[in-house]
C-alpha positions in Angstrom: 26.5 14.4 12.2 26.2 11.6 9.7 22.5 11.0 10.6 21.7 14.7 10.1 23.2 14.6 6.6 21.4 11.3 5.8 18.1 12.7 6.9 18.7 16.0 5.1 19.5 14.2 1.9 16.4 12.1 2.3 13.9 14.8 3.4 15.2 17.8 1.5 12.9 20.8 2.2 10.9 18.8 4.8 14.0 18.4 7.0 13.2 21.5 9.1 9.8 20.0 10.2 11.7 17.1 11.8 14.9 18.8 12.9 14.3 18.6 16.6 13.6 14.9 16.5 16.6 14.2 14.3 18.8 16.1 16.7 17.6 13.9 19.6 18.0 10.7 17.5 21.6 11.8 16.5 22.6 11.6 20.1 21.8 7.8 20.1 22.9 6.8 16.7 26.6 7.5 17.1 28.4 4.6 15.4 28.6 3.8 11.7 26.9 0.5 12.6 24.0 2.4 14.2 23.6 4.6 11.1 23.7 1.6 8.7 21.1 -0.2 10.8 18.9 2.9 10.9 19.3 3.4 7.1 18.3 -0.2 6.5 15.3 0.2 8.7 14.2 3.3 6.8 14.7 1.5 3.5 12.6 -1.5 4.8 9.8 0.9 6.0 9.8 2.5 2.5 9.7 -0.8 0.7 6.9 -2.2 2.9 4.8 1.0 2.3 5.5 0.9 -1.4 4.5 -2.7 -1.8 1.4 -2.2 0.2 0.4 0.8 -2.0 1.0 -1.3 -5.1 -1.2 -4.1 -3.7 -3.9 -1.6 -2.7 -4.0 0.0 -6.2 -3.9 -3.3 -7.9 -6.9 -4.5 -5.8 -8.8 -1.2 -6.6 -8.2 -1.6 -10.3 -9.3 -5.3 -10.2 -12.6 -4.2 -8.6 -13.0 -1.9 -11.7 -12.3 -4.9 -14.0 -8.8 -3.8 -14.9 -6.1 -6.4 -14.7 -2.7 -5.2 -13.7 0.7 -7.0 -13.7 3.5 -5.3 -11.9 7.0 -6.7 -12.3 10.4 -6.2 -13.8 10.6 -5.3 -17.5 12.7 -7.4 -19.9 15.6 -5.3 -21.2 
């Protein structure tokens, strides 16, 4: 049940499109350790995709002669 809630909170209105798969996954991710490991994996996938998108956009902008610096802001 915890996996379903996690995925519903993450996917919102798109949850229904993936409900069958989530139901099957929930049968295998039964412990808190499983759910934490799965959550970490989903976060890692998101991070890798986000960083790749940033690198791709930065490269495209560089080809147009636009320099971009992406980093933390000073507060």
